[in-house]
C-alpha positions in Angstrom: 0.0 0.0 0.0 2.9 2.4 0.7 4.2 2.1 -2.9 1.0 3.6 -4.3 1.6 6.8 -2.3 5.2 6.9 -3.4 4.3 6.6 -7.1 1.8 9.4 -6.7 4.7 11.7 -5.7 7.0 10.8 -8.6 7.3 12.9 -11.7 8.4 11.4 -15.0 8.9 12.8 -18.5 5.5 11.6 -19.8 3.7 13.9 -17.3 5.8 16.9 -18.2 5.4 16.3 -21.9 1.6 15.9 -21.7 1.4 19.1 -19.7 3.8 20.9 -22.0 1.9 19.9 -25.1 -1.2 21.6 -23.7 0.5 24.9 -22.9 -1.0 27.7 -24.9 2.1 28.4 -26.9 2.5 24.7 -27.7 -1.0 24.5 -29.0 -0.7 27.6 -31.2 2.7 26.5 -32.5 1.5 23.0 -33.1 -1.6 24.2 -35.0 0.4 26.6 -37.2 3.0 23.9 -37.9 0.6 21.2 -38.7 -1.9 23.3 -40.7 -0.1 23.1 -44.0 0.4 19.3 -43.6 -3.3 18.7 -42.9 -4.2 20.9 -45.9 -1.8 18.8 -48.1 -3.2 15.5 -46.7 -6.8 16.4 -47.1 -6.6 18.4 -50.3 -8.9 21.0 -48.8 -8.6 24.6 -49.6 -6.7 26.8 -47.1 -10.0 28.2 -45.8 -11.4 24.8 -45.0 -8.2 23.0 -43.8 -8.2 24.8 -40.4 -11.2 22.8 -39.2 -9.7 19.3 -39.4 -6.4 20.8 -38.1 -8.1 22.1 -35.0 -10.3 19.0 -34.4 -7.5 16.4 -34.7 -5.2 18.4 -32.5 -7.9 19.0 -29.8 -8.8 15.3 -29.7 -5.2 14.1 -29.7 -4.4 16.6 -26.9 -7.3 15.4 -24.8 -6.4 11.8 -25.3 -2.7 12.5 -24.9 -3.3 14.1 -21.4 -4.1 10.6 -20.2 -2.3 8.3 -22.7 1.1 10.0 -22.6 1.6 10.0 -18.8 0.3 6.4 -18.6 2.6 5.3 -21.4 5.4 7.3 -19.8 4.8 5.5 -16.5 5.2 2.2 -18.4 8.4 3.4 -19.9 9.6 4.5 -16.5 8.8 1.2 -14.8 10.5 -0.7 -17.7 13.5 1.5 -17.5 13.8 1.0 -13.7 13.7 -2.8 -14.2 16.3 -2.8 -17.0 18.6 -0.1 -16.0 17.9 0.9 -12.3 21.3 2.8 -12.1 20.0 5.5 -14.5 17.8 8.3 -13.3 14.4 9.1 -14.6 15.4 12.1 -16.7 17.9 10.6 -19.0 18.3 10.9 -22.8 16.8 7.4 -23.4 13.7 8.1 -21.4 13.2 11.4 -23.2 13.6 9.7 -26.6 11.2 7.0 -25.7 8.7 9.6 -24.4 9.1 11.4 -27.7 8.4 8.2 -29.6 5.4 7.5 -27.5 3.9 10.9 -28.0 4.7 10.8 -31.7 3.0 7.4 -32.1 0.0 8.3 -30.1 -0.6 11.7 -31.8 0.0 10.2 -35.3 -2.4 7.3 -34.7 -5.2 9.4 -33.2 -4.9 12.2 -35.8 -4.7 9.6 -38.6 -7.7 7.7 -37.4 -9.7 11.0 -37.2 -8.7 12.1 -40.7 -9.7 8.7 -42.1 -13.0 8.2 -40.2 -14.2 11.7 -39.8 -12.8 13.5 -42.8 -12.8 10.5 -45.1 -9.2 10.8 -46.1 -7.8 7.7 -47.8 -5.2 6.1 -45.5 -1.9 6.1 -47.3 1.8 5.9 -46.4 1.9 9.6 -47.6 -0.7 10.6 -45.0 1.1 8.7 -42.2 4.5 10.2 -43.1 3.1 13.7 -43.3 1.5 13.3 -39.9 4.8 12.0 -38.5 6.7 15.0 -39.9 4.1 17.4 -38.6 4.0 15.8 -35.1 7.9 15.6 -35.0 7.9 19.4 -35.2 5.3 20.2 -32.6 6.3 17.4 -30.1 10.0 17.8 -30.7 10.0 21.5 -29.9 8.1 20.9 -26.7 10.3 18.1 -25.5 13.5 20.0 -26.4 12.4 23.1 -24.5 11.2 21.2 -21.4 14.1 18.7 -21.3 16.7 21.5 -21.8 15.3 23.6 -19.0 14.4 26.4 -21.4 10.7 26.0 -20.4 9.4 25.0 -17.1 6.1 23.4 -16.7 4.2 24.2 -13.5 
């Protein structure tokens, strides 16, 4: 029973990334960065492409608030079993957290584009979403992990 209380007091990169991705600046930067990619994927005119950009990012952010910290906890538990000598905030954990956030956002946004906006699922679509999400997630992780941005 004590271990539950100890875990509740621990911070790991997944929590910080999930909170960082919902910061106002991250949301605006992510939307601006992903907007041309969504326009290209959907083939919609510029005036119309803002709607799917906003919808897919809002949904992926809401799901990510739960999925990224839980996945990050899994990464942290696995890391502590394999390499207990390394601390929580090491380059491998940050890289795995980036991969987790990238996979989650790409899967969620891709599914929404296919099922809601009737975009044909293609390798091109997935690669475009990966590039778009690398930009928005990468900047957030870089700023937070380097200490240039603190998440309170």
